[in-house]
Residue, then its C-alpha position, 0 to 999 in steps of 0.5 A: x198677087x200680093x195686093x190680092x192676098x193683102x186685101x183678103x183679111x180686110x174683105x173677110x173682116x168687112x163681110x163678117x161685120x156687115x153680114x152678121x148684122x144684116x143676117x140676124x137683124x133681118x131675121x133670116x134662118x137661124x141655122x148656123x150652117x146657113x149663116x156660114x154659107x151666107x158669110x162665105x158667099x158674101x166674102x167670095x163675092x167681095x173678093x171677085x168684085x175687087x179683082x174685076x174692078x181692079x182690071x179697070x184700075x190698071x188699064x185706065x189713065x185717070x180716076x174719072x175713067x175708072x169710076x165711070x167704067x166701074x159704075x157702068x159695070x156695076x149697072x150691068x151686074x145689078x140690072x141682070x142679077x134678078x132683083x131689078x129685072x126678074x130673070x123671066x123678063x130678061x130677053x133672050x139676047x141678054x142671057x149670054x151677056x148676063x151669064x158672062x158677067x153674072x158674079x153678083x147674079x149667081x151670088x144673089x141666087x145662092x143667097x135666095x136659095x140658101x134662105x128659101x129652101x130652109x126649114x123656116x119655110x114649107x117646101x111648097x111655100x119656099x118654091x112658090x116665093x122663088x117662082x113668084x120672083x122669077x127664079x125658075x129653070x127652063x122647065x118652070x121649076x124653082x131653083x134648088x140648093x145646087x145653085x149655092x154650090x154653083x156660085x162657088x164653082x163659077x166664082x173661083x175661076x172667075x176671080x182667078x181669070x180677073x187676077x191673071x188679066x190684071x197681071x197681063x195688063x200690068x206686064x204690057x203697060x210701059x212705065x211712065x218715063x215722063x217724056x214730053x213733046x217739048x224740050x225742058x229747057x228753052x234755047x232762046x235765052x242763052x244771053x241770060x236776059x230775056x229778049x223782046x219788049x219789056x213791059x213791067x208793072x210798077x211796084x213799091x220796093x219793100x224792106x221786110x223786117x222782123x224782130x223777135x219772131x216766135x211761133x208755138x203750137x199746142x203739143x201733141x203730147x199733153x197740154x204743153x206748148x211746142x216752140x217752133x221759132x224762138x226770137x228770130x230777127x232779120x231783114x229781107x231787102x229789095x233787089x236781093x235774094x235771101x236764102x232760108x236754110x237749116x236742118x230738117x225741122x229747124x223751122x225755115x218754112x214755118x218762118x217764111x209762112x209766119x212772115x207771109x201771113x199764111x199760118x192759120x193755127x198756133x201763136x205768133x209773137x214778135x214784130x213784122x214790118x213792111x218798110x217800117x210799118x206794121x203788116x196790114x193783112x189785106x195790103x200785104x197779101x196783095x203785094x206779095x207772091x208765094x210759091x209753094x213747094x208742091x205745084x198746084x195748078x189746073x191741068x186743063x189750062x194752058x201756061x198763058x191762060x193760068x198766068x193771065x187769070x192771075x194777072x186779071x184778078x190781082x192787077x187793079x186797073x190804073x194808069x200803068x195798067x189801063x186794060x186787059x191788053x196791058x195785063x196781057x203784055x205784062x204776062x208776056x214779059x213774065x213768060x220771057x223772064x221765066x223762059x216760058x214763051x215757047x210753052x205758053x200755049x201748051x196745056x199744063x197737063x197732069x205732070x205724069x208724062x203729059x204736058x209740062x215737065x216738073x221744072x217747067x211747072x215750077x217756073x209756071x208756079x213762079x210766073x203765076x205769082x209774078x203776075x201780081x207784080x209783087x213787091x216780095x216773092x216767097x218761094x218754098x224750096x223752088x229747086x227741090x226735086x230738080x236736077x242741077x241743070x233745071x235747078x239752075x234755070x229756076x235760080x237764073x229766073x229768080x235772079x232776074x226777078x231780084x234784079x227788077x228790084x223785088x225782094x226774093x226770099x226762098x227756103x232752100x235745101x242742099x243747093x249746088x255751089x252755083x245755085x247757092x252763090x246766086x243768093x245775096x243773103x243767108x238766114x240760117x236756123x238750127x233746130x228749135x228755131x234759133x238763128x245761127x247766122x244772118x248776113x251777106x254770104x259774099x262773093x263765092x260765100x267768102x263772108x259766110x265762110x270767114x264768119x264760121x271759121x273764125x268762130x270754131x268751124x272746121x276749115x272748108x276744103x278746096x272744092x267743097x260745097x259751101x252750103x253743105x259745109x256750113x250745114x255740117x259744121x252747124x250740126x257738129x258744133x264749133x271745134x272750140x266748144x260753145x254754141x253757134x247760136x250763142x256766138x251769133x248773139x254776141x257777134x258784130x253781125x247781130x248788133x249791126x242787125x239790131x241797129x238796122x231794125x231800129x233804124x228802119x222803124x225810126x226812119x220810115x217814110x209814109x210815102x212807102x207805106x203799102x196801103x190798099x183801099x180794098x181787099x181784092x184788086x178787082x170788084x166782085x162781078x169781075x171776079x165771078x165772071x173770070x171764075x165762071x169762064x175759067x171753070x167752064x174752060x176746065x170742064x170743057x177740057x175735061x173729057x175724062x170727066x164730062x165726055x165719060x159721063x155723057x157716053x156712059x149716060x147714053x150707054x146706060x140708057x140704051x142697055x136698060x131700055x133695050x131690056x124692054x124694047x118690043x117686049x110690052x105684052x098685051x096683058x102686063x104681068x105683075x113681074x113685068x110691072x115690078x121689073x119696070x118700076x125697078x128699072x126706073x129706080x135703078x136708072x136714076x140711082x146708077x146715073x146719080x152714082x156715076x155723077x157723085x163718084x166722078x165729080x170727087x176727083x175733079x172737085x178735089x183738084x179745083x179745091x186745092x187750086x182755090x186754096x192757093x188763090x184764096x191765100x194769094x188774095x185773088x178771090x173768095x169762096x163766093x166766086x168759086x161756089x157760084x162758078x161750080x154751079x154754073x159750070x156743072x149745070x150745063x153738063x147736068x142738063x145735057x147728060x140728063x137730056x141724052x139719057x131721057x131721049x134714049x130711055x124714055x120712049x123704050x119703056x112704053x111711057x106716056x109720050x105726051x110732051x108734058x109727061x116727058x118734060x116732067x120726067x126729064x125735070x125730075x131726072x135732072x134734079x136727081x143728077x144735080x143733087x148727086x153732083x152738087x152733094x159730091x162737091x159739098x162732100x169734097x169741100x167739107x173733108x180733107x181727103x178723097x177717102x173720107x169724101x168717098x165714104x160720105x158719098x157711099x153713105x149718101x148712095x146707100x141711103x138713097x138705095x135703101x130708103x127711096x121706096x123700092x128696096x124698103x117700100x114706104x109702107x114697111x118703114x115705121x118708127x125711127x126708120x121712117x125718118x130716113x124715108x122723109x130725108x132721102x132725096x131719092x124718095x122725092x125723085x122716085x115718087x115724082x117720076x112714077x106719079x107723073x107717069x102712072x097716075x092715070x094709066x089704065x093699061x091692064x095688069x094680070x094679078x098673081x094669086x096670093x099677092x098684095x095686088x090680088x088681095x086688094x082687087x078681091x077686097x075692093x070687089x074688082x075680082x071675085x075669089x073664085x075667078x080664074x084670072x084677076x085683072x086690075x090696072x097700072x095705076x091701081x098696081x102702083x098704088x098697092x105696090x107702095x102701100x098708098x104712100x105715093x100720091x099724085x098730089x105730092x108732085x109739086x111738093x116733091x119739086x119744092x123739096x128737091x129744090x130745097x136739097x139743091x139749095x142746101x147742097x150749094x150752101x154746104x159747098x159755099x160754107x165749106x169753102x169759106x170756113x175750112x182750109x185743108x192746105x198744109x198751112 
């Protein structure tokens, strides 16, 4: 109820803005009372649709299913509202169904009656228009003004029923408890050391030193600069774990991002050296691992598949790693270290109660980075969000990694005493990005405690967590006055660090310099192949996406085609022919809408994982852009074929094999364009909401300017541009011209229509004849004002091919040049 009330102001504002523009720009009746009815009908309809579609949101487990079901219901509503299929053409067996879900149909009839019973039309003229459109009662009389009130009478209880149903479903839905089919904690590592054969990959131990590091960004207020880091110095040593700590906003994650070369904005100053040598971006990225705070993985893959994919892309073949078997053996070793052996064949899942637990996903994220056999591994708050037992498992895994001789650096927030004692070194920052302490923590943190107590910190209490104590005294300042940052710059620890930084640079050994000849560990064909295989697997294991759209394609084809099964009359009427053309239009539009709306959440997940892969130096935008096209195309062709095999024979189409193949080809073009532009939109903007807005604009343009709702002969001036840039225009024209370019079936003309007048003008019929007949080809030509032409079929194919190229190019450019990750 609260959600429904909260949506009312937005619905009223949207309908007022949209309705006002449409009403007056189109030039509807200027009676203010009728304008008020128009806005009221729109608003009530919007509220009822919100409630109806809300039912699917509360009963479905994924966005893809919600969007697929919503698109299917919208098809039913649009199909039977009276615009696509005229009311007098709808078969009797669908009348009850159409009345049951006909919120949009009643509103459409109310709007038509509101307009055509006004004084802008003569009484007979308005009735004739309604009769010509098929809006007549059982006696053949045009609908009257009572239909306007009927829409309100129907929609009020309809909306209430939808609201009650949503509430009932929510009340019966059990909350997600996050339960799992396997234990969160492995029980075969009680010794603290992984069992089994150890197959490690050699690496170069790294001493990572940084001197006077600063980082500033443009201030959000004015033209000034905001300094995040200020003269930070330190050393991360091999075989040791260093904790980056500080109050919120102190810059600990920023420092780690700067050192890891993951900052893409702002200005970095100072020197960062690897074994005494300046950082080389490509070589450094290949020798590190970076574990983000928020786990980003592909839910459709297994634990081992995810880690093995990382290993195959990040481990170059060498004497130590001669083939994929060696890489797989190394992956098994990593899974043992991180206590994930029992879970290696489990699907990762979405983390909402299906698949791995939160702490298992954390360890998986570490394993994916360890697959590169990095010299240095960075971790952003690896224990955040974990209970103490799970945090201890993660920390125990990190300690094993450090024991192999790797350098481990992690930001940490309020660790337990046991977890904090596992760190060897501490770099403590205060707000403003200044160092308060850097050095060894000592056994049970004795060295750190002694340092702060000797400089005015209050004595630690027995049993007090050393990490929390340290943060509290830094926040309150020394009891003797002064500043801990100033005390540190005057300390022996600081002087010792400066001497060590100088010594590292002076005594550097060229044999320890990290150098790689190439940016990537494997060549481009291998990267492309691995990415293709990965995405095909992801698509195959995404039933909510692919199975849903295949099923809905079949259902949509069946329902649309069933309207016309066995109904083709001996003499086709204009109403029937218009319904047939409109049905073809709504078929490719609705299936396209289904494709673009369901591809967005899938593409969003793929994009987020790609950002991680790119930052880790695994692959580039070309590999993903190519793989997206390859993975999608099979399902596009299958969905299109499934639709066409059901839809095509039922509408009395030309059963020649070539005509069917052309129909399938244009329909496939349409599906591909919607799907690939959906990918491009999601890659071009930051959030799902913005991508959905772009998709809605794309859908709207195709709806209005493909040639049916606004026919080409009525587009002039600036409006005509939209007709030529709309891909739906070329699909619609191609399908119709391929089917009806030589169709001599008889069509009965209705007196006074454009088709009737054309037959009179061409001499096919005489003015006083009781009945006037033409053929389907002539009717289609008149319907579109002669703008649709069979000579356009081949150019249409070329234009649609160009649209596909543009969509793929936009996707590649967006992936290559945009980065919407947090850094």
